[in-house]
C-alpha positions in Angstrom: -192.6 -48.0 -84.8 -189.5 -49.0 -82.7 -186.3 -47.1 -83.1 -183.4 -49.2 -84.3 -179.7 -48.6 -84.5 -177.1 -50.2 -86.9 -173.4 -50.0 -86.0 -170.4 -51.2 -88.0 -167.0 -49.8 -87.4 -164.6 -52.6 -88.5 -162.6 -52.2 -91.6 -163.0 -55.4 -93.8 -160.2 -56.5 -96.1 -161.4 -59.4 -98.1 -160.5 -61.6 -101.0 -158.1 -64.4 -101.9 -154.6 -63.5 -100.7 -155.8 -60.7 -98.5 -153.9 -62.2 -95.5 -150.8 -60.7 -97.0 -152.2 -57.3 -95.9 -151.8 -58.1 -92.2 -148.5 -56.4 -91.9 -149.7 -53.3 -93.7 -152.7 -53.0 -91.5 -150.6 -53.5 -88.4 -148.4 -50.6 -89.5 -151.5 -48.5 -90.2 -152.6 -49.1 -86.6 -149.2 -48.0 -85.3 -148.2 -51.4 -84.0 -144.7 -51.9 -82.6 -145.2 -55.5 -81.3 -148.0 -58.0 -81.9 -149.5 -60.9 -80.0 -151.0 -63.6 -82.2 -153.7 -65.6 -80.3 -154.4 -68.9 -81.9 -154.5 -72.7 -81.3 -151.7 -75.2 -81.4 -152.7 -76.7 -84.8 -152.8 -73.3 -86.6 -149.7 -72.1 -84.9 -147.6 -74.7 -86.7 -149.5 -74.4 -90.0 -148.7 -72.6 -93.2 -151.7 -70.3 -92.4 -149.9 -68.8 -89.4 -146.8 -68.6 -91.5 -148.6 -66.3 -93.9 -149.5 -64.0 -91.0 -146.1 -64.0 -89.5 -144.5 -63.6 -92.9 -146.5 -60.5 -93.6 -145.6 -59.1 -90.1 -141.9 -59.7 -90.7 -142.1 -58.0 -94.1 -143.6 -55.0 -92.4 -141.0 -55.0 -89.7 -143.4 -55.8 -86.8 -142.0 -58.1 -84.1 -144.5 -60.7 -82.7 -145.1 -63.4 -80.2 -147.5 -66.3 -80.5 -149.9 -67.7 -77.8 -151.0 -71.1 -79.1 -153.2 -72.5 -76.3 -156.7 -71.4 -77.4 -159.3 -74.1 -76.8 -162.9 -74.4 -77.9 -165.2 -72.4 -75.7 -162.4 -70.3 -74.2 -162.5 -69.8 -70.4 -162.2 -66.7 -68.3 -158.9 -67.9 -66.9 -157.6 -68.3 -70.5 -158.3 -64.6 -71.2 -156.7 -63.6 -67.9 -153.6 -65.6 -68.9 -153.3 -63.9 -72.3 -153.9 -60.5 -70.7 -150.9 -61.1 -68.4 -148.8 -62.2 -71.3 -149.7 -59.2 -73.4 -148.8 -56.8 -70.6 -145.6 -58.6 -69.7 -144.5 -58.5 -73.4 -145.7 -54.9 -73.8 -147.5 -55.7 -77.1 -149.7 -53.0 -78.6 -151.6 -55.1 -81.2 -153.7 -58.3 -80.8 -154.3 -60.6 -83.7 -157.0 -63.3 -83.3 -156.3 -66.1 -85.8 -158.7 -69.0 -86.1 -162.4 -69.6 -85.4 -164.6 -67.8 -83.0 -162.7 -69.1 -79.9 -159.5 -67.5 -81.0 -161.1 -64.2 -82.0 -163.3 -64.0 -78.9 -160.3 -64.6 -76.7 -158.2 -62.0 -78.6 -161.0 -59.4 -78.3 -161.5 -60.0 -74.6 -157.7 -59.9 -74.0 -157.5 -56.6 -75.8 -160.2 -55.2 -73.5 -158.6 -56.5 -70.3 -155.3 -54.9 -71.2 -156.7 -51.4 -71.4 -159.5 -51.8 -68.8 -157.9 -54.0 -66.1 -159.7 -56.4 -63.8 -160.4 -60.1 -64.2 -162.5 -61.4 -67.1 -165.3 -62.5 -64.8 -165.9 -58.9 -63.9 -166.9 -57.9 -67.4 -170.1 -59.9 -68.0 -172.5 -57.5 -69.7 -170.7 -54.5 -68.2 -170.0 -51.3 -70.1 -166.3 -51.2 -71.1 -165.1 -47.6 -70.5 -161.8 -47.7 -72.5 -161.2 -48.8 -76.1 -159.6 -52.1 -76.3 -156.0 -52.5 -77.6 -155.9 -52.4 -81.5 -157.1 -55.7 -82.8 -157.0 -57.6 -86.1 -159.3 -60.6 -86.5 -158.5 -63.2 -89.2 -161.1 -66.0 -89.4 -160.1 -69.5 -90.6 -163.7 -70.8 -90.5 -166.9 -69.5 -92.0 -169.1 -69.6 -89.0 -169.1 -67.2 -86.1 -168.7 -63.8 -87.7 -166.7 -62.8 -84.6 -164.4 -60.7 -86.9 -167.1 -58.0 -87.2 -169.0 -58.3 -83.9 -168.6 -56.2 -80.8 -169.0 -59.0 -78.3 -167.2 -62.1 -77.1 -168.7 -65.2 -75.5 -166.4 -66.7 -72.7 -167.1 -69.6 -70.4 -167.1 -69.0 -66.7 -166.0 -72.4 -65.5 -166.9 -71.9 -61.9 -170.5 -71.0 -62.7 -170.7 -73.3 -65.7 -172.1 -70.3 -67.6 -171.3 -68.5 -70.8 -170.7 -64.8 -70.1 -170.7 -62.1 -72.7 -168.1 -59.3 -72.9 -169.8 -56.6 -75.0 -169.5 -52.9 -75.8 -170.8 -51.1 -78.9 -167.8 -48.7 -79.1 -164.9 -50.2 -77.1 -165.0 -53.9 -78.0 -164.7 -54.1 -81.8 -162.0 -55.3 -84.0 -160.2 -52.5 -85.9 -159.7 -54.8 -89.0 -161.2 -58.0 -90.2 -159.2 -59.9 -92.8 -161.4 -62.3 -94.6 -159.2 -64.5 -96.9 -161.0 -67.5 -98.3 -157.7 -69.2 -99.1 -157.2 -69.8 -95.4 -160.3 -72.0 -95.4 -159.2 -74.4 -98.2 -157.9 -77.0 -95.9 -160.7 -76.8 -93.3 -162.0 -80.4 -92.7 -165.5 -81.3 -93.9 -166.9 -81.7 -90.3 -165.7 -78.2 -89.2 -166.9 -76.7 -92.5 -170.3 -78.2 -91.9 -170.8 -77.2 -88.2 -169.4 -73.7 -88.7 -171.5 -73.3 -91.9 -174.8 -74.2 -90.1 -173.7 -71.9 -87.3 -173.6 -69.0 -89.8 -177.0 -70.1 -91.0 -178.3 -70.0 -87.5 -177.0 -66.4 -87.0 -178.7 -65.3 -90.2 -182.0 -67.0 -89.5 -182.2 -65.8 -85.9 -181.1 -62.3 -86.9 -183.9 -62.2 -89.5 -186.7 -63.7 -87.3 -186.0 -62.3 -83.8 -188.1 -59.5 -82.3 -185.6 -56.8 -82.8 -184.8 -57.3 -86.5 -184.6 -54.3 -88.7 -184.3 -53.5 -92.5 -180.5 -53.4 -92.7 -180.0 -56.6 -90.7 -182.8 -58.2 -92.7 -180.9 -57.5 -96.0 -177.6 -58.9 -94.7 -179.3 -61.9 -93.1 -181.3 -62.8 -96.2 -178.3 -62.5 -98.5 -176.2 -64.6 -96.1 -179.0 -67.3 -96.1 -179.0 -67.3 -99.9 -175.2 -67.7 -100.1 -175.2 -70.6 -97.6 -178.0 -72.3 -99.5 -175.9 -72.0 -102.6 -172.4 -72.9 -101.3 -172.4 -74.8 -98.0 -172.8 -78.4 -99.4 -170.2 -77.7 -102.1 -167.7 -76.3 -99.5 -168.2 -79.5 -97.4 -167.9 -81.9 -100.3 -165.1 -80.0 -102.1 -163.1 -78.0 -99.7 -160.7 -76.8 -102.5 -163.5 -74.9 -104.3 -162.4 -71.3 -103.8 -165.8 -69.9 -105.0 -167.7 -71.8 -102.4 -165.2 -70.9 -99.7 -165.5 -67.2 -100.7 -169.3 -67.4 -100.7 -169.4 -69.0 -97.2 -166.8 -66.6 -95.7 -168.9 -63.6 -97.0 -172.1 -65.2 -95.7 -170.5 -65.7 -92.2 -169.3 -62.1 -92.1 -172.7 -60.7 -93.2 -174.5 -62.9 -90.7 -172.2 -61.6 -88.0 -172.9 -58.0 -88.9 -176.6 -58.8 -89.0 -177.0 -60.6 -85.6 -174.8 -58.2 -83.7 -177.1 -55.3 -84.7 -180.3 -57.4 -84.3 -180.0 -60.4 -82.0 -180.1 -64.1 -81.8 -182.6 -66.2 -79.9 -183.6 -69.6 -78.5 -181.1 -71.6 -80.6 -178.3 -69.7 -79.0 -179.8 -69.8 -75.5 -179.9 -73.6 -75.6 -176.5 -74.0 -77.3 -174.8 -71.7 -74.8 -176.2 -73.8 -72.0 -174.9 -77.0 -73.5 -171.6 -75.4 -74.4 -171.0 -74.2 -70.9 -172.0 -77.5 -69.2 -170.6 -80.0 -71.6 -168.0 -78.1 -73.7 -170.0 -79.0 -76.9 -168.6 -77.0 -79.8 -170.9 -74.0 -80.4 -171.5 -74.7 -84.1 -172.5 -78.3 -83.4 -175.0 -77.3 -80.8 -176.5 -74.6 -82.9 -176.8 -76.9 -85.9 -178.6 -79.6 -83.9 -181.3 -77.4 -82.5 -181.8 -74.9 -85.4 -184.6 -76.8 -87.2 -186.6 -77.6 -84.0 -186.5 -74.0 -82.8 -187.4 -72.8 -86.3 -190.4 -75.2 -86.2 -191.4 -73.8 -82.8 -191.1 -70.2 -84.0 -193.1 -70.4 -87.2 -196.4 -69.4 -85.7 -194.9 -66.1 -84.7 -193.8 -65.0 -88.2 -194.7 -67.6 -90.9 -194.0 -65.0 -93.7 -190.4 -64.6 -92.6 -189.8 -68.4 -92.5 -191.4 -68.6 -96.0 -189.0 -65.9 -97.2 -186.1 -68.0 -95.7 -187.3 -71.0 -97.7 -187.1 -69.0 -100.9 -183.6 -67.7 -100.1 -182.5 -71.3 -99.5 -183.6 -72.1 -103.1 -187.0 -73.8 -102.4 -189.5 -73.3 -105.2 -192.5 -71.4 -103.9 -194.8 -72.4 -106.7 -198.1 -73.9 -105.5 -197.2 -73.6 -101.8 -198.9 -71.5 -99.2 -197.0 -69.3 -96.8 -197.2 -71.9 -94.1 -196.2 -74.7 -96.4 -193.1 -72.8 -97.5 -192.3 -72.0 -93.9 -192.3 -75.6 -92.9 -190.4 -76.5 -96.1 -187.5 -74.3 -94.7 -187.5 -76.5 -91.5 -187.3 -79.7 -93.6 -184.6 -78.2 -95.7 -182.4 -77.5 -92.6 -183.1 -81.0 -91.3 -182.0 -82.5 -94.6 -179.0 -80.2 -94.8 -177.8 -81.4 -91.4 -178.1 -85.0 -92.6 -176.3 -84.2 -95.8 -173.3 -82.5 -94.2 -173.2 -85.1 -91.4 -174.1 -82.9 -88.3 -174.2 -85.4 -85.4 -177.6 -86.1 -83.9 -178.2 -85.1 -80.2 -178.5 -88.8 -79.3 -174.9 -89.3 -80.6 -173.6 -86.8 -78.0 -173.8 -89.6 -75.4 -172.7 -87.3 -72.6 -175.9 -85.4 -72.8 -178.5 -87.5 -71.0 -182.3 -87.3 -71.2 -182.5 -87.0 -67.5 -180.7 -83.7 -67.8 -183.2 -82.1 -70.2 -185.2 -80.5 -67.5 -182.2 -78.6 -66.1 -181.0 -77.7 -69.6 -184.4 -76.3 -70.4 -184.6 -74.3 -67.2 -181.2 -72.7 -67.7 -182.0 -72.0 -71.4 -185.2 -70.2 -70.4 -183.3 -68.0 -68.0 -180.8 -66.9 -70.7 -181.5 -63.3 -71.7 -181.4 -64.3 -75.4 -184.8 -66.0 -74.9 -186.3 -62.5 -74.5 -185.8 -61.6 -78.2 -186.7 -65.0 -79.6 -189.4 -64.8 -82.4 -192.0 -66.5 -80.2 -192.3 -66.4 -76.5 -190.5 -69.4 -75.1 -190.1 -70.8 -71.6 -188.9 -74.1 -70.1 -191.7 -76.1 -71.8 -190.7 -74.8 -75.3 -187.1 -75.8 -74.7 -188.1 -79.2 -73.4 -190.1 -79.7 -76.6 -187.1 -78.8 -78.8 -184.8 -81.1 -76.8 -187.1 -84.1 -77.1 -187.6 -83.6 -80.8 -183.9 -83.3 -81.4 -183.3 -86.4 -79.3 -185.9 -88.5 -81.2 -184.6 -87.4 -84.6 
C-alpha cells in the first residue's frame, strides 16, 4: 500500500464577522506594516473597509495594491514584490478570490527568497515566505489553505506553479461568509463549480487518501446542498457559510491529494485565452468525469450519493453516470457558459489545446490514463453540448 502524507499548517478563523479578527491576527504575527493585495473593485468596497478598519484598530499601518487581475502574471508578482520591499512591509494580506491570494503568496515568497517569479516554477523554496493572511471573498479556489500558487507566464503562455510544502503556506485563513453576501450570481456559480471540481478530482485521482477522501466527500455534499441556493439567493448566510466551508475543505483535500485532467485543460485555456479558471473547470468537469468513470465507477457512484442522488434501484455504473448528468444539469441551472459561447476558443485550436493539456504534469495523476485523444474527446463533447 502506498505511503501518503497529509499536511495542514494554516490557522483557520471562520464564521460570520470573523474578518474583524484580521488586526488581532496581524498583531499575533508580529506585524508592523501590512500590504493588502486585492483588485480595484474590492479596494473601494466595504469589504476592504472591514479589513483596514480592523488593522487600524490594532494599530497596524497598511498600504493597498489594487491592480490584481484574473490569472495573475509573473510580472504582476514581481511588481508587488518590489512594492513590498520598498515599503518595508512585514505582512502580506491576500483579499479576494484565488488570483489575489495566489499573488499575495507568491509575493511573500519572492520577498524572502529573491529572484524573479519565473525562476520558481516547481522549485523548492528554501526560506519561509513573509507572514501572510488570506481572506477569501469567493467560495471556490481554497487558496487560503493551499501551499501553492498558480501564476501565468505570459511569455511562454503557460501556467507555472509556485509550490512548497513548508515555506509557501498562509499563516492564517480568515473565512468570513459575510464577505460573500454581495458576490454576483455568475461568480458564485463558476467559483462554486470550481470548488466542486477540486473535491471531485481530489477524491478520484490516483493519489487520493483517506483524510482527503473525507474532506472531499463532505465538500461535495455541502456543494450539492447549498450551491444553487447561494446562486439564487446570495443573501442566504447559511448557504454562503456552507459553500465557504466546502471550498476550504476541497482546498485542503486537493493540495494533499491532487487534481487531474480537468485542471490540465483549464490551465491550458486559462494561459492561452485568459479564461477565468472557475469557468474553464466548470465547462469541462462533466466530460472528464464521464471519461474517468471506467477507472473508478464506485467512487463516482459515491459522489452521486453525496450530491443527493437517490441510489435506490441503481447499479454502481448507473449511479456513476447519474453524477455526470447531475453536474451537466447543475451547470445549466447556475448558467455556466457553454464552450461554444466562448467564441475566442475555435475548433481548429482543439488539437493544440489537447496536446498541451496532455503534456501538463497534472495528467499523470488523473483517475484514468489520458493523452491527447482523451482531451480531444472532452473538447468535442463540451463544444457540442
